[in-house]
NUDO-858057 format. One record per residue: residue number from 0; residue in three letters; chain; x, y, z of N, C-alpha, C in turn. Coordinates in steps of 0.02 Angstrom, whole numbers, padded with zeros to 5 digits, always signed. Example, Ala and Ser with C-alpha at 12.3 -4.5 7.8 and 13.67 -1.06 7.14 Angstrom:
2
<rec><pos>0</pos><code>Ala</code><unit>A</unit><n_xx>+00660</n_xx><n_yy>-00284</n_yy><n_zz>+00390</n_zz><ca_xx>+00615</ca_xx><ca_yy>-00225</ca_yy><ca_zz>+00390</ca_zz><c_xx>+00660</c_xx><c_yy>-00165</c_yy><c_zz>+00390</c_zz></rec>
<rec><pos>1</pos><code>Ser</code><unit>A</unit><n_xx>+00642</n_xx><n_yy>-00112</n_yy><n_zz>+00354</n_zz><ca_xx>+00684</ca_xx><ca_yy>-00053</ca_yy><ca_zz>+00357</ca_zz><c_xx>+00645</c_xx><c_yy>+00002</c_yy><c_zz>+00394</c_zz></rec>
END
This chain:
66
<rec><pos>0</pos><code>Met</code><unit>A</unit><n_xx>+04151</n_xx><n_yy>+04263</n_yy><n_zz>+06066</n_zz><ca_xx>+04149</ca_xx><ca_yy>+04278</ca_yy><ca_zz>+05995</ca_zz><c_xx>+04212</c_xx><c_yy>+04317</c_yy><c_zz>+05977</c_zz></rec>
<rec><pos>1</pos><code>Lys</code><unit>A</unit><n_xx>+04248</n_xx><n_yy>+04292</n_yy><n_zz>+05927</n_zz><ca_xx>+04307</ca_xx><ca_yy>+04326</ca_yy><ca_zz>+05902</ca_zz><c_xx>+04286</c_xx><c_yy>+04377</c_yy><c_zz>+05850</c_zz></rec>
<rec><pos>2</pos><code>Asn</code><unit>A</unit><n_xx>+04328</n_xx><n_yy>+04427</n_yy><n_zz>+05839</n_zz><ca_xx>+04314</ca_xx><ca_yy>+04475</ca_yy><ca_zz>+05786</ca_zz><c_xx>+04378</c_xx><c_yy>+04501</c_yy><c_zz>+05755</c_zz></rec>
<rec><pos>3</pos><code>Thr</code><unit>A</unit><n_xx>+04371</n_xx><n_yy>+04528</n_yy><n_zz>+05695</n_zz><ca_xx>+04428</ca_xx><ca_yy>+04556</ca_yy><ca_zz>+05658</ca_zz><c_xx>+04421</c_xx><c_yy>+04632</c_yy><c_zz>+05650</c_zz></rec>
<rec><pos>4</pos><code>Val</code><unit>A</unit><n_xx>+04383</n_xx><n_yy>+04663</n_yy><n_zz>+05694</n_zz><ca_xx>+04370</ca_xx><ca_yy>+04734</ca_yy><ca_zz>+05688</ca_zz><c_xx>+04435</c_xx><c_yy>+04774</c_yy><c_zz>+05692</c_zz></rec>
<rec><pos>5</pos><code>Arg</code><unit>A</unit><n_xx>+04479</n_xx><n_yy>+04757</n_yy><n_zz>+05738</n_zz><ca_xx>+04542</ca_xx><ca_yy>+04794</ca_yy><ca_zz>+05744</ca_zz><c_xx>+04583</c_xx><c_yy>+04790</c_yy><c_zz>+05679</c_zz></rec>
<rec><pos>6</pos><code>Ile</code><unit>A</unit><n_xx>+04584</n_xx><n_yy>+04731</n_yy><n_zz>+05649</n_zz><ca_xx>+04622</ca_xx><ca_yy>+04722</ca_yy><ca_zz>+05587</ca_zz><c_xx>+04591</c_xx><c_yy>+04764</c_yy><c_zz>+05530</c_zz></rec>
<rec><pos>7</pos><code>Glu</code><unit>A</unit><n_xx>+04525</n_xx><n_yy>+04761</n_yy><n_zz>+05524</n_zz><ca_xx>+04492</ca_xx><ca_yy>+04800</ca_yy><ca_zz>+05472</ca_zz><c_xx>+04501</c_xx><c_yy>+04875</c_yy><c_zz>+05483</c_zz></rec>
<rec><pos>8</pos><code>Arg</code><unit>A</unit><n_xx>+04498</n_xx><n_yy>+04895</n_yy><n_zz>+05546</n_zz><ca_xx>+04507</ca_xx><ca_yy>+04966</ca_yy><ca_zz>+05562</ca_zz><c_xx>+04577</c_xx><c_yy>+04989</c_yy><c_zz>+05541</c_zz></rec>
<rec><pos>9</pos><code>Ala</code><unit>A</unit><n_xx>+04627</n_xx><n_yy>+04946</n_yy><n_zz>+05555</n_zz><ca_xx>+04696</ca_xx><ca_yy>+04962</ca_yy><ca_zz>+05536</ca_zz><c_xx>+04704</c_xx><c_yy>+04965</c_yy><c_zz>+05460</c_zz></rec>
<rec><pos>10</pos><code>Lys</code><unit>A</unit><n_xx>+04672</n_xx><n_yy>+04919</n_yy><n_zz>+05425</n_zz><ca_xx>+04676</ca_xx><ca_yy>+04919</ca_yy><ca_zz>+05351</ca_zz><c_xx>+04648</c_xx><c_yy>+04984</c_yy><c_zz>+05323</c_zz></rec>
<rec><pos>11</pos><code>His</code><unit>A</unit><n_xx>+04597</n_xx><n_yy>+05011</n_yy><n_zz>+05355</n_zz><ca_xx>+04566</ca_xx><ca_yy>+05073</ca_yy><ca_zz>+05332</ca_zz><c_xx>+04597</c_xx><c_yy>+05135</c_yy><c_zz>+05364</c_zz></rec>
<rec><pos>12</pos><code>Glu</code><unit>A</unit><n_xx>+04651</n_xx><n_yy>+05124</n_yy><n_zz>+05402</n_zz><ca_xx>+04688</ca_xx><ca_yy>+05179</ca_yy><ca_zz>+05434</ca_zz><c_xx>+04643</c_xx><c_yy>+05225</c_yy><c_zz>+05476</c_zz></rec>
<rec><pos>13</pos><code>Leu</code><unit>A</unit><n_xx>+04602</n_xx><n_yy>+05194</n_yy><n_zz>+05517</n_zz><ca_xx>+04557</ca_xx><ca_yy>+05231</ca_yy><ca_zz>+05561</ca_zz><c_xx>+04578</c_xx><c_yy>+05221</c_yy><c_zz>+05634</c_zz></rec>
<rec><pos>14</pos><code>Thr</code><unit>A</unit><n_xx>+04573</n_xx><n_yy>+05274</n_yy><n_zz>+05673</n_zz><ca_xx>+04581</ca_xx><ca_yy>+05266</ca_yy><ca_zz>+05746</ca_zz><c_xx>+04516</c_xx><c_yy>+05240</c_yy><c_zz>+05774</c_zz></rec>
<rec><pos>15</pos><code>Gln</code><unit>A</unit><n_xx>+04517</n_xx><n_yy>+05219</n_yy><n_zz>+05836</n_zz><ca_xx>+04455</ca_xx><ca_yy>+05199</ca_yy><ca_zz>+05869</ca_zz><c_xx>+04405</c_xx><c_yy>+05256</c_yy><c_zz>+05870</c_zz></rec>
<rec><pos>16</pos><code>Ala</code><unit>A</unit><n_xx>+04430</n_xx><n_yy>+05316</n_yy><n_zz>+05883</n_zz><ca_xx>+04386</ca_xx><ca_yy>+05375</ca_yy><ca_zz>+05886</ca_zz><c_xx>+04355</c_xx><c_yy>+05390</c_yy><c_zz>+05818</c_zz></rec>
<rec><pos>17</pos><code>Gln</code><unit>A</unit><n_xx>+04394</n_xx><n_yy>+05383</n_yy><n_zz>+05765</n_zz><ca_xx>+04368</ca_xx><ca_yy>+05396</ca_yy><ca_zz>+05698</ca_zz><c_xx>+04315</c_xx><c_yy>+05345</c_yy><c_zz>+05679</c_zz></rec>
<rec><pos>18</pos><code>Leu</code><unit>A</unit><n_xx>+04328</n_xx><n_yy>+05281</n_yy><n_zz>+05694</n_zz><ca_xx>+04280</ca_xx><ca_yy>+05229</ca_yy><ca_zz>+05680</ca_zz><c_xx>+04216</c_xx><c_yy>+05240</c_yy><c_zz>+05720</c_zz></rec>
<rec><pos>19</pos><code>Ala</code><unit>A</unit><n_xx>+04224</n_xx><n_yy>+05257</n_yy><n_zz>+05783</n_zz><ca_xx>+04166</ca_xx><ca_yy>+05270</ca_yy><ca_zz>+05826</ca_zz><c_xx>+04123</c_xx><c_yy>+05326</c_yy><c_zz>+05797</c_zz></rec>
<rec><pos>20</pos><code>Glu</code><unit>A</unit><n_xx>+04155</n_xx><n_yy>+05379</n_yy><n_zz>+05774</n_zz><ca_xx>+04117</ca_xx><ca_yy>+05435</ca_yy><ca_zz>+05745</ca_zz><c_xx>+04078</c_xx><c_yy>+05413</c_yy><c_zz>+05683</c_zz></rec>
<rec><pos>21</pos><code>Lys</code><unit>A</unit><n_xx>+04110</n_xx><n_yy>+05374</n_yy><n_zz>+05640</n_zz><ca_xx>+04077</ca_xx><ca_yy>+05350</ca_yy><ca_zz>+05579</ca_zz><c_xx>+04017</c_xx><c_yy>+05305</c_yy><c_zz>+05595</c_zz></rec>
<rec><pos>22</pos><code>Leu</code><unit>A</unit><n_xx>+04022</n_xx><n_yy>+05268</n_yy><n_zz>+05651</n_zz><ca_xx>+03969</ca_xx><ca_yy>+05221</ca_yy><ca_zz>+05670</ca_zz><c_xx>+03917</c_xx><c_yy>+05252</c_yy><c_zz>+05716</c_zz></rec>
<rec><pos>23</pos><code>Gly</code><unit>A</unit><n_xx>+03932</n_xx><n_yy>+05311</n_yy><n_zz>+05743</n_zz><ca_xx>+03885</ca_xx><ca_yy>+05343</ca_yy><ca_zz>+05789</ca_zz><c_xx>+03885</c_xx><c_yy>+05312</c_yy><c_zz>+05859</c_zz></rec>
<rec><pos>24</pos><code>Val</code><unit>A</unit><n_xx>+03944</n_xx><n_yy>+05288</n_yy><n_zz>+05880</n_zz><ca_xx>+03951</ca_xx><ca_yy>+05259</ca_yy><ca_zz>+05947</ca_zz><c_xx>+04011</c_xx><c_yy>+05292</c_yy><c_zz>+05981</c_zz></rec>
<rec><pos>25</pos><code>Ser</code><unit>A</unit><n_xx>+04023</n_xx><n_yy>+05273</n_yy><n_zz>+06043</n_zz><ca_xx>+04080</ca_xx><ca_yy>+05301</ca_yy><ca_zz>+06080</ca_zz><c_xx>+04144</c_xx><c_yy>+05262</c_yy><c_zz>+06064</c_zz></rec>
<rec><pos>26</pos><code>Arg</code><unit>A</unit><n_xx>+04200</n_xx><n_yy>+05294</n_yy><n_zz>+06076</n_zz><ca_xx>+04265</ca_xx><ca_yy>+05259</ca_yy><ca_zz>+06067</ca_zz><c_xx>+04269</c_xx><c_yy>+05200</c_yy><c_zz>+06114</c_zz></rec>
<rec><pos>27</pos><code>Gln</code><unit>A</unit><n_xx>+04239</n_xx><n_yy>+05207</n_yy><n_zz>+06173</n_zz><ca_xx>+04240</ca_xx><ca_yy>+05152</ca_yy><ca_zz>+06222</ca_zz><c_xx>+04202</c_xx><c_yy>+05091</c_yy><c_zz>+06195</c_zz></rec>
<rec><pos>28</pos><code>Thr</code><unit>A</unit><n_xx>+04149</n_xx><n_yy>+05103</n_yy><n_zz>+06157</n_zz><ca_xx>+04112</ca_xx><ca_yy>+05048</ca_yy><ca_zz>+06127</ca_zz><c_xx>+04155</c_xx><c_yy>+05011</c_yy><c_zz>+06076</c_zz></rec>
<rec><pos>29</pos><code>Val</code><unit>A</unit><n_xx>+04191</n_xx><n_yy>+05049</n_yy><n_zz>+06035</n_zz><ca_xx>+04236</ca_xx><ca_yy>+05017</ca_yy><ca_zz>+05986</ca_zz><c_xx>+04289</c_xx><c_yy>+04976</c_yy><c_zz>+06022</c_zz></rec>
<rec><pos>30</pos><code>His</code><unit>A</unit><n_xx>+04318</n_xx><n_yy>+05005</n_yy><n_zz>+06074</n_zz><ca_xx>+04369</ca_xx><ca_yy>+04969</ca_yy><ca_zz>+06113</ca_zz><c_xx>+04339</c_xx><c_yy>+04904</c_yy><c_zz>+06142</c_zz></rec>
<rec><pos>31</pos><code>Ala</code><unit>A</unit><n_xx>+04280</n_xx><n_yy>+04908</n_yy><n_zz>+06170</n_zz><ca_xx>+04248</ca_xx><ca_yy>+04849</ca_yy><ca_zz>+06201</ca_zz><c_xx>+04234</c_xx><c_yy>+04795</c_yy><c_zz>+06148</c_zz></rec>
<rec><pos>32</pos><code>Ile</code><unit>A</unit><n_xx>+04213</n_xx><n_yy>+04815</n_yy><n_zz>+06089</n_zz><ca_xx>+04201</ca_xx><ca_yy>+04767</ca_yy><ca_zz>+06035</ca_zz><c_xx>+04267</c_xx><c_yy>+04734</c_yy><c_zz>+06015</c_zz></rec>
<rec><pos>33</pos><code>Glu</code><unit>A</unit><n_xx>+04318</n_xx><n_yy>+04774</n_yy><n_zz>+06003</n_zz><ca_xx>+04383</ca_xx><ca_yy>+04747</ca_yy><ca_zz>+05982</ca_zz><c_xx>+04412</c_xx><c_yy>+04699</c_yy><c_zz>+06033</c_zz></rec>
<rec><pos>34</pos><code>Ser</code><unit>A</unit><n_xx>+04402</n_xx><n_yy>+04713</n_yy><n_zz>+06097</n_zz><ca_xx>+04430</ca_xx><ca_yy>+04670</ca_yy><ca_zz>+06149</ca_zz><c_xx>+04385</c_xx><c_yy>+04611</c_yy><c_zz>+06167</c_zz></rec>
<rec><pos>35</pos><code>Gly</code><unit>A</unit><n_xx>+04328</n_xx><n_yy>+04606</n_yy><n_zz>+06133</n_zz><ca_xx>+04283</ca_xx><ca_yy>+04549</ca_yy><ca_zz>+06144</ca_zz><c_xx>+04240</c_xx><c_yy>+04554</c_yy><c_zz>+06206</c_zz></rec>
<rec><pos>36</pos><code>Lys</code><unit>A</unit><n_xx>+04238</n_xx><n_yy>+04613</n_yy><n_zz>+06237</n_zz><ca_xx>+04198</ca_xx><ca_yy>+04622</ca_yy><ca_zz>+06298</ca_zz><c_xx>+04126</c_xx><c_yy>+04642</c_yy><c_zz>+06283</c_zz></rec>
<rec><pos>37</pos><code>Tyr</code><unit>A</unit><n_xx>+04113</n_xx><n_yy>+04660</n_yy><n_zz>+06221</n_zz><ca_xx>+04046</ca_xx><ca_yy>+04682</ca_yy><ca_zz>+06202</ca_zz><c_xx>+04029</c_xx><c_yy>+04654</c_yy><c_zz>+06133</c_zz></rec>
<rec><pos>38</pos><code>Val</code><unit>A</unit><n_xx>+03971</n_xx><n_yy>+04624</n_yy><n_zz>+06126</n_zz><ca_xx>+03947</ca_xx><ca_yy>+04599</ca_yy><ca_zz>+06062</ca_zz><c_xx>+03899</c_xx><c_yy>+04652</c_yy><c_zz>+06035</c_zz></rec>
<rec><pos>39</pos><code>Pro</code><unit>A</unit><n_xx>+03914</n_xx><n_yy>+04680</n_yy><n_zz>+05976</n_zz><ca_xx>+03871</ca_xx><ca_yy>+04733</ca_yy><ca_zz>+05950</ca_zz><c_xx>+03803</c_xx><c_yy>+04707</c_yy><c_zz>+05928</c_zz></rec>
<rec><pos>40</pos><code>Ser</code><unit>A</unit><n_xx>+03756</n_xx><n_yy>+04753</n_yy><n_zz>+05924</n_zz><ca_xx>+03690</ca_xx><ca_yy>+04737</ca_yy><ca_zz>+05898</ca_zz><c_xx>+03696</c_xx><c_yy>+04717</c_yy><c_zz>+05825</c_zz></rec>
<rec><pos>41</pos><code>Thr</code><unit>A</unit><n_xx>+03645</n_xx><n_yy>+04686</n_yy><n_zz>+05800</n_zz><ca_xx>+03643</ca_xx><ca_yy>+04667</ca_yy><ca_zz>+05729</ca_zz><c_xx>+03651</c_xx><c_yy>+04728</c_yy><c_zz>+05685</c_zz></rec>
<rec><pos>42</pos><code>Val</code><unit>A</unit><n_xx>+03617</n_xx><n_yy>+04782</n_yy><n_zz>+05702</n_zz><ca_xx>+03621</ca_xx><ca_yy>+04843</ca_yy><ca_zz>+05661</ca_zz><c_xx>+03692</c_xx><c_yy>+04871</c_yy><c_zz>+05660</c_zz></rec>
<rec><pos>43</pos><code>Leu</code><unit>A</unit><n_xx>+03725</n_xx><n_yy>+04872</n_yy><n_zz>+05718</n_zz><ca_xx>+03793</ca_xx><ca_yy>+04898</ca_yy><ca_zz>+05721</ca_zz><c_xx>+03841</c_xx><c_yy>+04852</c_yy><c_zz>+05683</c_zz></rec>
<rec><pos>44</pos><code>Ala</code><unit>A</unit><n_xx>+03832</n_xx><n_yy>+04787</n_yy><n_zz>+05689</n_zz><ca_xx>+03874</ca_xx><ca_yy>+04740</ca_yy><ca_zz>+05652</ca_zz><c_xx>+03865</c_xx><c_yy>+04750</c_yy><c_zz>+05576</c_zz></rec>
<rec><pos>45</pos><code>Leu</code><unit>A</unit><n_xx>+03804</n_xx><n_yy>+04761</n_yy><n_zz>+05555</n_zz><ca_xx>+03791</ca_xx><ca_yy>+04773</ca_yy><ca_zz>+05483</ca_zz><c_xx>+03821</c_xx><c_yy>+04839</c_yy><c_zz>+05460</c_zz></rec>
<rec><pos>46</pos><code>Arg</code><unit>A</unit><n_xx>+03819</n_xx><n_yy>+04890</n_yy><n_zz>+05502</n_zz><ca_xx>+03851</ca_xx><ca_yy>+04954</ca_yy><ca_zz>+05484</ca_zz><c_xx>+03926</c_xx><c_yy>+04945</c_yy><c_zz>+05475</c_zz></rec>
<rec><pos>47</pos><code>Met</code><unit>A</unit><n_xx>+03957</n_xx><n_yy>+04908</n_yy><n_zz>+05521</n_zz><ca_xx>+04029</ca_xx><ca_yy>+04895</ca_yy><ca_zz>+05516</ca_zz><c_xx>+04045</c_xx><c_yy>+04856</c_yy><c_zz>+05452</c_zz></rec>
<rec><pos>48</pos><code>Ser</code><unit>A</unit><n_xx>+04005</n_xx><n_yy>+04807</n_yy><n_zz>+05439</n_zz><ca_xx>+04013</ca_xx><ca_yy>+04767</ca_yy><ca_zz>+05379</ca_zz><c_xx>+04011</c_xx><c_yy>+04810</c_yy><c_zz>+05316</c_zz></rec>
<rec><pos>49</pos><code>Arg</code><unit>A</unit><n_xx>+03962</n_xx><n_yy>+04854</n_yy><n_zz>+05313</n_zz><ca_xx>+03955</ca_xx><ca_yy>+04898</ca_yy><ca_zz>+05255</ca_zz><c_xx>+04014</c_xx><c_yy>+04947</c_yy><c_zz>+05250</c_zz></rec>
<rec><pos>50</pos><code>Leu</code><unit>A</unit><n_xx>+04034</n_xx><n_yy>+04975</n_yy><n_zz>+05307</n_zz><ca_xx>+04089</ca_xx><ca_yy>+05023</ca_yy><ca_zz>+05308</ca_zz><c_xx>+04154</c_xx><c_yy>+04991</c_yy><c_zz>+05283</c_zz></rec>
<rec><pos>51</pos><code>Phe</code><unit>A</unit><n_xx>+04168</n_xx><n_yy>+04930</n_yy><n_zz>+05307</n_zz><ca_xx>+04230</ca_xx><ca_yy>+04896</ca_yy><ca_zz>+05289</ca_zz><c_xx>+04224</c_xx><c_yy>+04856</c_yy><c_zz>+05224</c_zz></rec>
<rec><pos>52</pos><code>Lys</code><unit>A</unit><n_xx>+04163</n_xx><n_yy>+04851</n_yy><n_zz>+05197</n_zz><ca_xx>+04151</ca_xx><ca_yy>+04814</ca_yy><ca_zz>+05135</ca_zz><c_xx>+04172</c_xx><c_yy>+04741</c_yy><c_zz>+05141</c_zz></rec>
<rec><pos>53</pos><code>Val</code><unit>A</unit><n_xx>+04152</n_xx><n_yy>+04710</n_yy><n_zz>+05197</n_zz><ca_xx>+04163</ca_xx><ca_yy>+04639</ca_yy><ca_zz>+05208</ca_zz><c_xx>+04099</c_xx><c_yy>+04609</c_yy><c_zz>+05235</c_zz></rec>
<rec><pos>54</pos><code>Leu</code><unit>A</unit><n_xx>+04093</n_xx><n_yy>+04543</n_yy><n_zz>+05231</n_zz><ca_xx>+04035</ca_xx><ca_yy>+04509</ca_yy><ca_zz>+05259</ca_zz><c_xx>+04036</c_xx><c_yy>+04512</c_yy><c_zz>+05335</c_zz></rec>
<rec><pos>55</pos><code>Val</code><unit>A</unit><n_xx>+03978</n_xx><n_yy>+04512</n_yy><n_zz>+05366</n_zz><ca_xx>+03975</ca_xx><ca_yy>+04511</ca_yy><ca_zz>+05440</ca_zz><c_xx>+04014</c_xx><c_yy>+04451</c_yy><c_zz>+05466</c_zz></rec>
<rec><pos>56</pos><code>Glu</code><unit>A</unit><n_xx>+04008</n_xx><n_yy>+04394</n_yy><n_zz>+05431</n_zz><ca_xx>+04042</ca_xx><ca_yy>+04333</ca_yy><ca_zz>+05452</ca_zz><c_xx>+04118</c_xx><c_yy>+04340</c_yy><c_zz>+05449</c_zz></rec>
<rec><pos>57</pos><code>Glu</code><unit>A</unit><n_xx>+04143</n_xx><n_yy>+04388</n_yy><n_zz>+05411</n_zz><ca_xx>+04215</ca_xx><ca_yy>+04401</ca_yy><ca_zz>+05410</ca_zz><c_xx>+04237</c_xx><c_yy>+04444</c_yy><c_zz>+05468</c_zz></rec>
<rec><pos>58</pos><code>Leu</code><unit>A</unit><n_xx>+04191</n_xx><n_yy>+04483</n_yy><n_zz>+05496</n_zz><ca_xx>+04206</ca_xx><ca_yy>+04525</ca_yy><ca_zz>+05553</ca_zz><c_xx>+04197</c_xx><c_yy>+04489</c_yy><c_zz>+05619</c_zz></rec>
<rec><pos>59</pos><code>Phe</code><unit>A</unit><n_xx>+04145</n_xx><n_yy>+04448</n_yy><n_zz>+05623</n_zz><ca_xx>+04128</ca_xx><ca_yy>+04415</ca_yy><ca_zz>+05687</ca_zz><c_xx>+04124</c_xx><c_yy>+04340</c_yy><c_zz>+05677</c_zz></rec>
<rec><pos>60</pos><code>Leu</code><unit>A</unit><n_xx>+04163</n_xx><n_yy>+04304</n_yy><n_zz>+05717</n_zz><ca_xx>+04169</ca_xx><ca_yy>+04231</ca_yy><ca_zz>+05710</ca_zz><c_xx>+04147</c_xx><c_yy>+04197</c_yy><c_zz>+05775</c_zz></rec>
<rec><pos>61</pos><code>Leu</code><unit>A</unit><n_xx>+04101</n_xx><n_yy>+04151</n_yy><n_zz>+05769</n_zz><ca_xx>+04080</ca_xx><ca_yy>+04113</ca_yy><ca_zz>+05827</ca_zz><c_xx>+04136</c_xx><c_yy>+04064</c_yy><c_zz>+05846</c_zz></rec>
<rec><pos>62</pos><code>Glu</code><unit>A</unit><n_xx>+04149</n_xx><n_yy>+04059</n_yy><n_zz>+05910</n_zz><ca_xx>+04198</ca_xx><ca_yy>+04012</ca_yy><ca_zz>+05934</ca_zz><c_xx>+04165</c_xx><c_yy>+03945</c_yy><c_zz>+05948</c_zz></rec>
<rec><pos>63</pos><code>Glu</code><unit>A</unit><n_xx>+04204</n_xx><n_yy>+03894</n_yy><n_zz>+05953</n_zz><ca_xx>+04178</ca_xx><ca_yy>+03826</ca_yy><ca_zz>+05967</ca_zz><c_xx>+04134</c_xx><c_yy>+03828</c_yy><c_zz>+06029</c_zz></rec>
<rec><pos>64</pos><code>Gly</code><unit>A</unit><n_xx>+04074</n_xx><n_yy>+03800</n_yy><n_zz>+06024</n_zz><ca_xx>+04028</ca_xx><ca_yy>+03796</ca_yy><ca_zz>+06080</ca_zz><c_xx>+03981</c_xx><c_yy>+03855</c_yy><c_zz>+06088</c_zz></rec>
<rec><pos>65</pos><code>Glu</code><unit>A</unit><n_xx>+03987</n_xx><n_yy>+03905</n_yy><n_zz>+06046</n_zz><ca_xx>+03943</ca_xx><ca_yy>+03964</ca_yy><ca_zz>+06052</ca_zz><c_xx>+03880</c_xx><c_yy>+03952</c_yy><c_zz>+06011</c_zz></rec>
END
């Protein structure tokens, strides 16, 4: 699954640590999501969507065959 979390974070001028604090997760979790090593829960994806004011589908994109 691809994601645009890093791009949205940069648009909002947030560090990984700042985003993690706003979401109530660790910086390592944000890093893992951005690098595609971790797929967030539905609740976390919705929190990110609300924070960035974009649709979940704009943050997380299914790749061919998923």
